[in-house]
MIVO-40702 format. One record per residue: residue number from 0; z, x, y of N, C-alpha, C, O, CB in turn. Coordinates in steps of 0.05 Angstrom, whole numbers, plus 5000, padded with zeros to 4 digits. Atoms other than C-alpha are relative to their C-alpha. Glycine has a CB too. Example, Ala and Ser with C-alpha at 12.3 -4.5 7.8 and 13.67 -1.06 7.14 Angstrom:
<nodes>
+-----+------+------+------+------+------+------+------+------+------+------+------+------+------+------+------+
!   n !  n.Z !  n.X !  n.Y ! ca.Z ! ca.X ! ca.Y !  c.Z !  c.X !  c.Y !  o.Z !  o.X !  o.Y ! cb.Z ! cb.X ! cb.Y !
+-----+------+------+------+------+------+------+------+------+------+------+------+------+------+------+------+
!   0 ! 5000 ! 5018 ! 4976 ! 5156 ! 5246 ! 4910 ! 5000 ! 5018 ! 5024 ! 5013 ! 5039 ! 5024 ! 5025 ! 4980 ! 5001 !
!   1 ! 4999 ! 4984 ! 4976 ! 5143 ! 5273 ! 4979 ! 5014 ! 4985 ! 5022 ! 5018 ! 4995 ! 5044 ! 4971 ! 5009 ! 5009 !
+-----+------+------+------+------+------+------+------+------+------+------+------+------+------+------+------+
</nodes>
This chain:
<nodes>
+-----+------+------+------+------+------+------+------+------+------+------+------+------+------+------+------+
!   n !  n.Z !  n.X !  n.Y ! ca.Z ! ca.X ! ca.Y !  c.Z !  c.X !  c.Y !  o.Z !  o.X !  o.Y ! cb.Z ! cb.X ! cb.Y !
+-----+------+------+------+------+------+------+------+------+------+------+------+------+------+------+------+
!   0 ! 5022 ! 4994 ! 5017 ! 7375 ! 9347 ! 7574 ! 5002 ! 4982 ! 4975 ! 5024 ! 4979 ! 4964 ! 5001 ! 5030 ! 4992 !
!   1 ! 5000 ! 5018 ! 5023 ! 7355 ! 9299 ! 7519 ! 4978 ! 5009 ! 4981 ! 4956 ! 5015 ! 4990 ! 4996 ! 4971 ! 5008 !
!   2 ! 5019 ! 4993 ! 5020 ! 7319 ! 9315 ! 7454 ! 4993 ! 4976 ! 4984 ! 5011 ! 4963 ! 4973 ! 5010 ! 5024 ! 4983 !
!   3 ! 5010 ! 5021 ! 5017 ! 7277 ! 9264 ! 7417 ! 4986 ! 5013 ! 4976 ! 4965 ! 5026 ! 4980 ! 4982 ! 4980 ! 5014 !
!   4 ! 5011 ! 4987 ! 5023 ! 7262 ! 9287 ! 7346 ! 4982 ! 4980 ! 4986 ! 4989 ! 4958 ! 4980 ! 5021 ! 5010 ! 4981 !
!   5 ! 5019 ! 5016 ! 5015 ! 7201 ! 9260 ! 7311 ! 4981 ! 5019 ! 4985 ! 4972 ! 5039 ! 4997 ! 4984 ! 4980 ! 5018 !
!   6 ! 5017 ! 4982 ! 5016 ! 7160 ! 9291 ! 7255 ! 4971 ! 4993 ! 5002 ! 4954 ! 5009 ! 4996 ! 5009 ! 4999 ! 4971 !
!   7 ! 5028 ! 5009 ! 5001 ! 7097 ! 9250 ! 7265 ! 4988 ! 4996 ! 5028 ! 4966 ! 4985 ! 5030 ! 4998 ! 4975 ! 4984 !
!   8 ! 5010 ! 5003 ! 4973 ! 7090 ! 9250 ! 7341 ! 4999 ! 5028 ! 5013 ! 5018 ! 5042 ! 5013 ! 5018 ! 4981 ! 5017 !
!   9 ! 5003 ! 4974 ! 4986 ! 7062 ! 9311 ! 7378 ! 4999 ! 4995 ! 5030 ! 4989 ! 4975 ! 5039 ! 4974 ! 5014 ! 4990 !
!  10 ! 4999 ! 5002 ! 4971 ! 7074 ! 9322 ! 7451 ! 4987 ! 5025 ! 5013 ! 4992 ! 5047 ! 5005 ! 5030 ! 4998 ! 5010 !
!  11 ! 5014 ! 4978 ! 4986 ! 7029 ! 9363 ! 7497 ! 5005 ! 4996 ! 5029 ! 5001 ! 4974 ! 5040 ! 4970 ! 5001 ! 4994 !
!  12 ! 4996 ! 5001 ! 4972 ! 7048 ! 9379 ! 7568 ! 4975 ! 5007 ! 5015 ! 4965 ! 5029 ! 5013 ! 5023 ! 5019 ! 5008 !
!  13 ! 5024 ! 4995 ! 4985 ! 6987 ! 9371 ! 7612 ! 5005 ! 5014 ! 5026 ! 4992 ! 5033 ! 5033 ! 4985 ! 4973 ! 5004 !
!  14 ! 4991 ! 4987 ! 4975 ! 7021 ! 9388 ! 7677 ! 5031 ! 5000 ! 4999 ! 5043 ! 4994 ! 4978 ! 4990 ! 4985 ! 5026 !
!  15 ! 4971 ! 4999 ! 4998 ! 7093 ! 9395 ! 7700 ! 5012 ! 4972 ! 4996 ! 5034 ! 4969 ! 4985 ! 5009 ! 5012 ! 5026 !
!  16 ! 4989 ! 5027 ! 5001 ! 7102 ! 9320 ! 7705 ! 4984 ! 4981 ! 4983 ! 4990 ! 4957 ! 4983 ! 5001 ! 4989 ! 5028 !
!  17 ! 5017 ! 5017 ! 5016 ! 7049 ! 9293 ! 7656 ! 5001 ! 5010 ! 4971 ! 4996 ! 5033 ! 4966 ! 4971 ! 4999 ! 5011 !
!  18 ! 5000 ! 4993 ! 5029 ! 7055 ! 9291 ! 7580 ! 4981 ! 4982 ! 4986 ! 4975 ! 4960 ! 4995 ! 5028 ! 4999 ! 4988 !
!  19 ! 5018 ! 5015 ! 5017 ! 7008 ! 9267 ! 7526 ! 5013 ! 4999 ! 4972 ! 5019 ! 5020 ! 4960 ! 4972 ! 5012 ! 4999 !
!  20 ! 4988 ! 5004 ! 5027 ! 7038 ! 9238 ! 7462 ! 4979 ! 4990 ! 4981 ! 4966 ! 4970 ! 4988 ! 5025 ! 4981 ! 5001 !
!  21 ! 5020 ! 5009 ! 5019 ! 6994 ! 9232 ! 7401 ! 5010 ! 5004 ! 4972 ! 5028 ! 5021 ! 4967 ! 4973 ! 5014 ! 5005 !
!  22 ! 4992 ! 4997 ! 5028 ! 7000 ! 9224 ! 7327 ! 4984 ! 4981 ! 4982 ! 4964 ! 4969 ! 4992 ! 5030 ! 4994 ! 4996 !
!  23 ! 5014 ! 5017 ! 5019 ! 6977 ! 9186 ! 7265 ! 5008 ! 4971 ! 5002 ! 4991 ! 4953 ! 5002 ! 5003 ! 5011 ! 4972 !
!  24 ! 4989 ! 5027 ! 5001 ! 7022 ! 9125 ! 7266 ! 5004 ! 4989 ! 5029 ! 5019 ! 5000 ! 5044 ! 5026 ! 4999 ! 4985 !
!  25 ! 4999 ! 5012 ! 4973 ! 7013 ! 9081 ! 7328 ! 5027 ! 4988 ! 5007 ! 5037 ! 4991 ! 5029 ! 4978 ! 4979 ! 5003 !
!  26 ! 4974 ! 5012 ! 4995 ! 7079 ! 9044 ! 7320 ! 5022 ! 5021 ! 5005 ! 5040 ! 5017 ! 5021 ! 5008 ! 4983 ! 4976 !
!  27 ! 4980 ! 4979 ! 4996 ! 7118 ! 9109 ! 7315 ! 4997 ! 5012 ! 5028 ! 5017 ! 5019 ! 5041 ! 4996 ! 5022 ! 4979 !
!  28 ! 5005 ! 4990 ! 4973 ! 7085 ! 9133 ! 7380 ! 5012 ! 4981 ! 5021 ! 5024 ! 4989 ! 5040 ! 4970 ! 5005 ! 5005 !
!  29 ! 4990 ! 5020 ! 4982 ! 7103 ! 9068 ! 7415 ! 5031 ! 5000 ! 5001 ! 5043 ! 4998 ! 5022 ! 4990 ! 4973 ! 4993 !
!  30 ! 4970 ! 4999 ! 5001 ! 7176 ! 9072 ! 7392 ! 5011 ! 5024 ! 5015 ! 5030 ! 5021 ! 5030 ! 5010 ! 5000 ! 4971 !
!  31 ! 4991 ! 4976 ! 4986 ! 7183 ! 9143 ! 7418 ! 4995 ! 4998 ! 5030 ! 5011 ! 5007 ! 5046 ! 4987 ! 5025 ! 4989 !
!  32 ! 5005 ! 5002 ! 4971 ! 7150 ! 9127 ! 7485 ! 5018 ! 4980 ! 5013 ! 5027 ! 4984 ! 5036 ! 4971 ! 4992 ! 5005 !
!  33 ! 4981 ! 5019 ! 4989 ! 7194 ! 9066 ! 7496 ! 5028 ! 5011 ! 5001 ! 5043 ! 5005 ! 5020 ! 4999 ! 4974 ! 4984 !
!  34 ! 4974 ! 4987 ! 4998 ! 7256 ! 9106 ! 7480 ! 5001 ! 5020 ! 5022 ! 5022 ! 5024 ! 5035 ! 5008 ! 5013 ! 4973 !
!  35 ! 5002 ! 4982 ! 4977 ! 7233 ! 9158 ! 7530 ! 5000 ! 4985 ! 5026 ! 5011 ! 4994 ! 5046 ! 4975 ! 5017 ! 4997 !
!  36 ! 5002 ! 5017 ! 4976 ! 7218 ! 9103 ! 7580 ! 5028 ! 4989 ! 5007 ! 5034 ! 4986 ! 5031 ! 4981 ! 4977 ! 4995 !
!  37 ! 4974 ! 5011 ! 4995 ! 7289 ! 9075 ! 7573 ! 5020 ! 5021 ! 5010 ! 5041 ! 5014 ! 5021 ! 5011 ! 4988 ! 4975 !
!  38 ! 4982 ! 4979 ! 4990 ! 7320 ! 9142 ! 7591 ! 5001 ! 4999 ! 5031 ! 5022 ! 5000 ! 5043 ! 4990 ! 5028 ! 4991 !
!  39 ! 5001 ! 5000 ! 4971 ! 7296 ! 9140 ! 7663 ! 4982 ! 4977 ! 5009 ! 4957 ! 4981 ! 5011 ! 4989 ! 5028 ! 5011 !
!  40 ! 5015 ! 5023 ! 4992 ! 7274 ! 9071 ! 7685 ! 4990 ! 5004 ! 5029 ! 5001 ! 5020 ! 5044 ! 5016 ! 4975 ! 4997 !
!  41 ! 5012 ! 4998 ! 4973 ! 7233 ! 9061 ! 7748 ! 5018 ! 4988 ! 5020 ! 5027 ! 4965 ! 5017 ! 4972 ! 4987 ! 5000 !
!  42 ! 4983 ! 5010 ! 4978 ! 7273 ! 9054 ! 7812 ! 4983 ! 4982 ! 5017 ! 4961 ! 4989 ! 5025 ! 5011 ! 5024 ! 5016 !
!  43 ! 5016 ! 5020 ! 4986 ! 7250 ! 8992 ! 7849 ! 4997 ! 5007 ! 5029 ! 4979 ! 4996 ! 5043 ! 5012 ! 4972 ! 4997 !
!  44 ! 5001 ! 4993 ! 4972 ! 7263 ! 9023 ! 7917 ! 4983 ! 5024 ! 5005 ! 4968 ! 5025 ! 5025 ! 5028 ! 5005 ! 5011 !
!  45 ! 5015 ! 4976 ! 4995 ! 7233 ! 9092 ! 7910 ! 4975 ! 5002 ! 4983 ! 4956 ! 5017 ! 4990 ! 5017 ! 5024 ! 4994 !
!  46 ! 5023 ! 4998 ! 5018 ! 7183 ! 9083 ! 7852 ! 5002 ! 5023 ! 4981 ! 4982 ! 5028 ! 4967 ! 4975 ! 5001 ! 5016 !
!  47 ! 4998 ! 4977 ! 5018 ! 7209 ! 9144 ! 7815 ! 5010 ! 4991 ! 4973 ! 5024 ! 4971 ! 4970 ! 5020 ! 5021 ! 5012 !
!  48 ! 4991 ! 5005 ! 5027 ! 7220 ! 9145 ! 7741 ! 4977 ! 5006 ! 4981 ! 4955 ! 5014 ! 4989 ! 5009 ! 4971 ! 4997 !
!  49 ! 5021 ! 4995 ! 5020 ! 7181 ! 9151 ! 7676 ! 4983 ! 4975 ! 4998 ! 4993 ! 4953 ! 4996 ! 5013 ! 5006 ! 4972 !
!  50 ! 5019 ! 5023 ! 5001 ! 7119 ! 9107 ! 7675 ! 4976 ! 5007 ! 4983 ! 4970 ! 5031 ! 4979 ! 4991 ! 4991 ! 5028 !
!  51 ! 5024 ! 4996 ! 5016 ! 7058 ! 9098 ! 7632 ! 4976 ! 5002 ! 5018 ! 4977 ! 4995 ! 5042 ! 4996 ! 4977 ! 4980 !
!  52 ! 5024 ! 4997 ! 4984 ! 6988 ! 9114 ! 7656 ! 4989 ! 4972 ! 5007 ! 4990 ! 4954 ! 4990 ! 4979 ! 5018 ! 4986 !
!  53 ! 5012 ! 5024 ! 4989 ! 6955 ! 9059 ! 7697 ! 5019 ! 4976 ! 5001 ! 5011 ! 4953 ! 5000 ! 4976 ! 4992 ! 4983 !
!  54 ! 4980 ! 5021 ! 4998 ! 7020 ! 9020 ! 7702 ! 5004 ! 4993 ! 5029 ! 5006 ! 5011 ! 5046 ! 5027 ! 5009 ! 4986 !
!  55 ! 4997 ! 5009 ! 4972 ! 7028 ! 8979 ! 7765 ! 5030 ! 5000 ! 5006 ! 5046 ! 4989 ! 4992 ! 4988 ! 4972 ! 5004 !
!  56 ! 4973 ! 4998 ! 4991 ! 7092 ! 8994 ! 7802 ! 5004 ! 4984 ! 5026 ! 4990 ! 4988 ! 5045 ! 5008 ! 5030 ! 5005 !
!  57 ! 4994 ! 5016 ! 4976 ! 7120 ! 8943 ! 7851 ! 5025 ! 5010 ! 5012 ! 5046 ! 5012 ! 5000 ! 5003 ! 4970 ! 4992 !
!  58 ! 4977 ! 4989 ! 4986 ! 7166 ! 8972 ! 7903 ! 5012 ! 4977 ! 5017 ! 4998 ! 4960 ! 5028 ! 4992 ! 5023 ! 5018 !
!  59 ! 4986 ! 5020 ! 4985 ! 7219 ! 8929 ! 7936 ! 5002 ! 5010 ! 5029 ! 5007 ! 5033 ! 5034 ! 5028 ! 4995 ! 4988 !
!  60 ! 4998 ! 4992 ! 4972 ! 7218 ! 8929 ! 8012 ! 5029 ! 5004 ! 5008 ! 5047 ! 4989 ! 4998 ! 4987 ! 4979 ! 5018 !
!  61 ! 4973 ! 4994 ! 4991 ! 7279 ! 8958 ! 8046 ! 5008 ! 4981 ! 5023 ! 4993 ! 4964 ! 5031 ! 5002 ! 5028 ! 5009 !
!  62 ! 4990 ! 5016 ! 4978 ! 7321 ! 8927 ! 8101 ! 4985 ! 5009 ! 5026 ! 4982 ! 5033 ! 5031 ! 5030 ! 5003 ! 5003 !
!  63 ! 5014 ! 4994 ! 4975 ! 7284 ! 8923 ! 8167 ! 5021 ! 4999 ! 5023 ! 5035 ! 4980 ! 5026 ! 4976 ! 4981 ! 5006 !
!  64 ! 4981 ! 4999 ! 4978 ! 7325 ! 8945 ! 8227 ! 4993 ! 4981 ! 5022 ! 4969 ! 4977 ! 5028 ! 5002 ! 5029 ! 5010 !
!  65 ! 5005 ! 5018 ! 4978 ! 7333 ! 8896 ! 8283 ! 4997 ! 5015 ! 5027 ! 4992 ! 5002 ! 5048 ! 5022 ! 4979 ! 5002 !
!  66 ! 5001 ! 4984 ! 4976 ! 7332 ! 8953 ! 8334 ! 4972 ! 5011 ! 5006 ! 4969 ! 5027 ! 5025 ! 5019 ! 5022 ! 4999 !
!  67 ! 5027 ! 4990 ! 4995 ! 7257 ! 8966 ! 8331 ! 4988 ! 4988 ! 5024 ! 4965 ! 4994 ! 5032 ! 4982 ! 4995 ! 4977 !
+-----+------+------+------+------+------+------+------+------+------+------+------+------+------+------+------+
</nodes>
């Protein structure tokens, strides 16, 4: 469990896996979202992790078995 404290950024949980961060200062919002993004980076094999809306995720292809 990780807590990010900020006095000028409000967080609203839209669903179980979607949050909305808003506030007055745009730079403060970006700093908090990037620090949240660095907690759980996107896994290149599964595509899981924290991502921004409309962000393009490139998945790496796995090993292809020669027994097919």
